[in-house]
N, CA, C and O of each residue as an XYZ file, in Angstrom:
332
protein
N       0.848     -1.172      0.000
C       0.000      0.000      0.000
C       0.900      1.243      0.000
O       1.916      1.291      0.693
N       0.509      2.231     -0.782
C       1.286      3.470     -0.851
C       1.239      4.201      0.480
O       0.266      4.109      1.228
N       2.320      4.934      0.759
C       2.421      5.648      2.033
C       1.261      6.631      2.222
O       0.724      6.744      3.324
N       0.865      7.352      1.144
C      -0.233      8.315      1.264
C      -1.541      7.606      1.606
O      -2.364      8.139      2.350
N      -1.733      6.390      1.052
C      -2.954      5.634      1.340
C      -2.968      5.187      2.802
O      -4.015      5.210      3.449
N      -1.826      4.788      3.316
C      -1.738      4.410      4.726
C      -2.060      5.593      5.626
O      -2.789      5.448      6.608
N      -1.524      6.759      5.299
C      -1.787      7.965      6.096
C      -3.257      8.323      6.049
O      -3.843      8.684      7.069
N      -3.873      8.226      4.847
C      -5.297      8.525      4.708
C      -6.128      7.560      5.531
O      -7.039      7.979      6.245
N      -5.827      6.276      5.441
C      -6.580      5.282      6.198
C      -6.444      5.502      7.696
O      -7.418      5.369      8.438
N      -5.242      5.838      8.142
C      -5.013      6.113      9.565
C      -5.817      7.338      9.997
O      -6.389      7.354     11.087
N      -5.861      8.369      9.141
C      -6.628      9.576      9.451
C      -8.107      9.251      9.543
O      -8.803      9.773     10.414
N      -8.599      8.389      8.651
C     -10.012      8.008      8.685
C     -10.350      7.281      9.973
O     -11.384      7.543     10.588
N      -9.480      6.370     10.380
C      -9.713      5.626     11.617
C      -9.692      6.575     12.811
O     -10.566      6.500     13.673
N      -8.709      7.462     12.871
C      -8.615      8.406     13.978
C      -9.835      9.307     14.029
O     -10.363      9.569     15.110
N     -10.292      9.786     12.880
C     -11.477     10.651     12.830
C     -12.701      9.885     13.287
O     -13.523     10.403     14.044
N     -12.820      8.655     12.826
C     -13.983      7.851     13.173
C     -14.089      7.682     14.686
O     -15.190      7.715     15.235
N     -12.978      7.505     15.353
C     -12.996      7.333     16.795
C     -13.362      8.623     17.519
O     -13.931      8.581     18.610
N     -13.042      9.768     16.921
C     -13.296     11.048     17.563
C     -14.737     11.525     17.408
O     -15.252     12.218     18.286
N     -15.394     11.169     16.311
C     -16.714     11.721     16.018
C     -17.693     10.618     15.630
O     -17.617     10.099     14.516
N     -18.606     10.251     16.518
C     -19.607      9.260     16.145
C     -20.497      9.826     15.038
O     -20.840     11.008     15.051
N     -20.861      8.986     14.096
C     -21.677      9.419     12.970
C     -23.157      9.330     13.319
O     -23.579      8.417     14.029
N     -23.951     10.288     12.815
C     -25.395     10.179     13.015
C     -25.946      9.018     12.193
O     -25.424      8.715     11.121
N     -26.976      8.378     12.679
C     -27.539      7.200     12.013
C     -28.203      7.581     10.694
O     -28.902      8.590     10.602
N     -27.972      6.755      9.675
C     -28.658      6.957      8.407
C     -30.166      6.879      8.638
O     -30.646      6.001      9.355
N     -30.908      7.799      8.028
C     -32.357      7.828      8.178
C     -32.843      8.617      9.385
O     -34.044      8.853      9.521
N     -31.932      9.029     10.262
C     -32.349      9.793     11.445
C     -32.698     11.233     11.056
O     -32.209     11.756     10.055
N     -33.549     11.855     11.863
C     -33.996     13.224     11.617
C     -33.373     14.165     12.631
O     -33.273     13.845     13.816
N     -32.955     15.332     12.152
C     -32.283     16.324     12.975
C     -32.892     17.688     12.724
O     -33.227     18.023     11.588
N     -33.036     18.473     13.771
C     -33.561     19.833     13.655
C     -32.414     20.821     13.753
O     -31.601     20.761     14.675
N     -32.359     21.746     12.776
C     -31.349     22.801     12.805
C     -31.765     23.807     13.876
O     -32.890     24.308     13.851
N     -30.883     24.100     14.797
C     -31.214     24.914     15.973
C     -31.652     26.328     15.585
O     -32.633     26.832     16.131
N     -30.948     26.976     14.659
C     -31.278     28.365     14.300
C     -32.535     28.485     13.447
O     -33.350     29.380     13.667
N     -32.699     27.582     12.465
C     -33.810     27.720     11.509
C     -35.026     26.886     11.879
O     -36.116     27.116     11.355
N     -34.855     25.927     12.770
C     -35.909     25.002     13.178
C     -36.379     24.113     12.025
O     -37.461     23.531     12.096
N     -35.575     24.005     10.966
C     -35.888     23.122      9.840
C     -35.465     21.700     10.198
O     -34.475     21.494     10.899
N     -36.229     20.721      9.707
C     -35.922     19.316      9.977
C     -35.233     18.713      8.762
O     -35.685     18.877      7.629
N     -34.135     18.016      9.014
C     -33.340     17.374      7.970
C     -33.213     15.889      8.269
O     -33.234     15.470      9.426
N     -33.082     15.098      7.208
C     -32.878     13.658      7.351
C     -31.491     13.293      6.844
O     -31.077     13.720      5.766
N     -30.780     12.498      7.636
C     -29.461     12.016      7.236
C     -29.657     10.916      6.187
O     -30.354      9.930      6.427
N     -29.032     11.105      5.026
C     -29.132     10.124      3.947
C     -28.018      9.092      4.022
O     -28.248      7.896      3.846
N     -26.806      9.570      4.287
C     -25.669      8.653      4.349
C     -24.501      9.322      5.050
O     -24.477     10.537      5.247
N     -23.547      8.507      5.416
C     -22.298      8.956      6.009
C     -21.169      8.459      5.128
O     -21.325      7.479      4.401
N     -20.045      9.127      5.193
C     -18.911      8.684      4.394
C     -17.644      9.408      4.782
O     -17.554     10.029      5.841
N     -16.664      9.312      3.896
C     -15.386      9.973      4.099
C     -15.049     10.808      2.874
O     -15.288     10.380      1.744
N     -14.505     11.978      3.087
C     -13.980     12.803      2.002
C     -12.673     12.153      1.559
O     -11.747     12.001      2.355
N     -12.603     11.772      0.293
C     -11.430     11.037     -0.183
C     -10.169     11.890     -0.250
O      -9.060     11.355     -0.227
N     -10.323     13.194     -0.330
C      -9.165     14.066     -0.419
C      -8.597     14.416      0.959
O      -7.381     14.431      1.150
N      -9.476     14.692      1.902
C      -9.034     15.140      3.223
C      -9.092     14.057      4.284
O      -8.511     14.216      5.358
N      -9.785     12.953      4.004
C      -9.880     11.865      4.963
C     -10.736     12.186      6.169
O     -10.538     11.616      7.242
N     -11.702     13.107      6.003
C     -12.576     13.463      7.122
C     -13.942     12.828      6.920
O     -14.358     12.559      5.793
N     -14.632     12.593      8.027
C     -15.978     12.050      7.973
C     -16.930     13.122      7.465
O     -16.796     14.298      7.806
N     -17.897     12.707      6.646
C     -18.905     13.634      6.152
C     -20.293     13.049      6.364
O     -20.467     11.836      6.482
N     -21.279     13.944      6.409
C     -22.681     13.576      6.528
C     -23.395     14.139      5.308
O     -23.217     15.310      4.972
N     -24.198     13.320      4.643
C     -25.008     13.737      3.508
C     -26.456     13.768      3.994
O     -26.967     12.758      4.479
N     -27.122     14.920      3.866
C     -28.469     15.059      4.420
C     -29.320     15.957      3.533
O     -28.799     16.658      2.665
N     -30.643     15.932      3.758
C     -31.539     16.800      3.003
C     -32.740     17.181      3.851
O     -33.061     16.535      4.848
N     -33.396     18.259      3.417
C     -34.640     18.705      4.049
C     -35.791     18.068      3.289
O     -35.755     18.017      2.060
N     -36.792     17.590      3.974
C     -37.940     16.949      3.331
C     -38.557     17.895      2.305
O     -38.778     19.072      2.591
N     -38.831     17.380      1.125
C     -39.435     18.171      0.068
C     -38.441     18.998     -0.731
O     -38.831     19.691     -1.670
N     -37.168     18.937     -0.375
C     -36.134     19.705     -1.071
C     -35.330     18.749     -1.944
O     -34.924     17.679     -1.490
N     -35.102     19.131     -3.192
C     -34.356     18.282     -4.117
C     -32.854     18.320     -3.860
O     -32.121     17.454     -4.339
N     -32.395     19.305     -3.116
C     -30.967     19.445     -2.859
C     -30.514     18.584     -1.686
O     -31.254     18.371     -0.725
N     -29.303     18.103     -1.787
C     -28.688     17.445     -0.641
C     -27.522     18.305     -0.176
O     -26.947     19.076     -0.944
N     -27.193     18.156      1.087
C     -26.121     18.930      1.699
C     -25.072     17.972      2.227
O     -25.390     16.866      2.664
N     -23.835     18.395      2.185
C     -22.728     17.611      2.727
C     -21.972     18.494      3.705
O     -21.634     19.638      3.400
N     -21.718     17.953      4.866
C     -21.043     18.716      5.910
C     -20.113     17.770      6.676
O     -20.458     16.605      6.876
N     -18.961     18.241      7.101
C     -18.128     17.401      7.966
C     -18.905     17.006      9.226
O     -19.615     17.826      9.807
N     -18.763     15.762      9.634
C     -19.512     15.276     10.791
C     -19.181     16.096     12.044
O     -20.036     16.289     12.908
N     -17.950     16.570     12.136
C     -17.555     17.393     13.289
C     -18.438     18.638     13.379
O     -18.854     19.022     14.472
N     -18.722     19.264     12.249
C     -19.590     20.447     12.231
C     -21.050     20.061     12.470
O     -21.780     20.768     13.165
N     -21.468     18.940     11.893
C     -22.858     18.500     12.048
C     -23.177     18.220     13.510
O     -24.274     18.519     13.982
N     -22.218     17.647     14.218
C     -22.448     17.232     15.601
C     -21.991     18.263     16.631
O     -21.904     17.942     17.816
N     -21.695     19.504     16.204
C     -21.157     20.496     17.139
C     -22.223     21.283     17.900
O     -21.896     22.221     18.627
N     -23.487     20.913     17.738
C     -24.543     21.592     18.480
C     -25.488     22.384     17.595
O     -26.525     22.847     18.070
N     -25.157     22.553     16.322
C     -26.061     23.302     15.438
C     -27.257     22.469     15.010
O     -28.253     23.018     14.538
N     -27.175     21.128     15.168
C     -28.307     20.225     14.899
C     -28.607     19.446     16.171
O     -27.700     19.064     16.910
N     -29.873     19.222     16.411
C     -30.314     18.398     17.550
C     -31.118     17.232     17.020
O     -31.955     17.401     16.133
N     -30.868     16.042     17.561
C     -31.587     14.839     17.147
C     -33.073     15.035     17.410
O     -33.471     15.457     18.496
N     -33.880     14.730     16.420
C     -35.328     14.815     16.526
C     -35.840     13.416     16.834
O     -35.966     12.586     15.934
N     -36.131     13.158     18.077
C     -36.511     11.815     18.545
C     -37.831     11.337     17.943
O     -38.042     10.131     17.813
N     -38.726     12.263     17.573
C     -40.039     11.880     17.054
C     -40.042     11.644     15.557
O     -41.080     11.264     15.016
N     -38.937     11.848     14.861
C     -38.890     11.695     13.415
C     -39.252     12.998     12.730
O     -39.076     14.079     13.292
N     -39.762     12.886     11.508
C     -40.028     14.085     10.685
C     -41.122     14.954     11.251
O     -41.451     15.989     10.670
């Protein structure tokens, strides 16, 4: 394995341990706007090796991608009741 690939994989593992990912299909409310979003998937940015969250607002054709660290920093709150 190439040295850069080893470093990337190590970064992914370290990031994964630091930031738990939100569950796919879970609903989250944005604290400032009070809009409800659903997590579509989780993944890793292949260039930076950081965890990302892919999510959308119900009825919106656009999807959003944000580093999981930012998603979980308090700007979104888990919506226990769903949508």
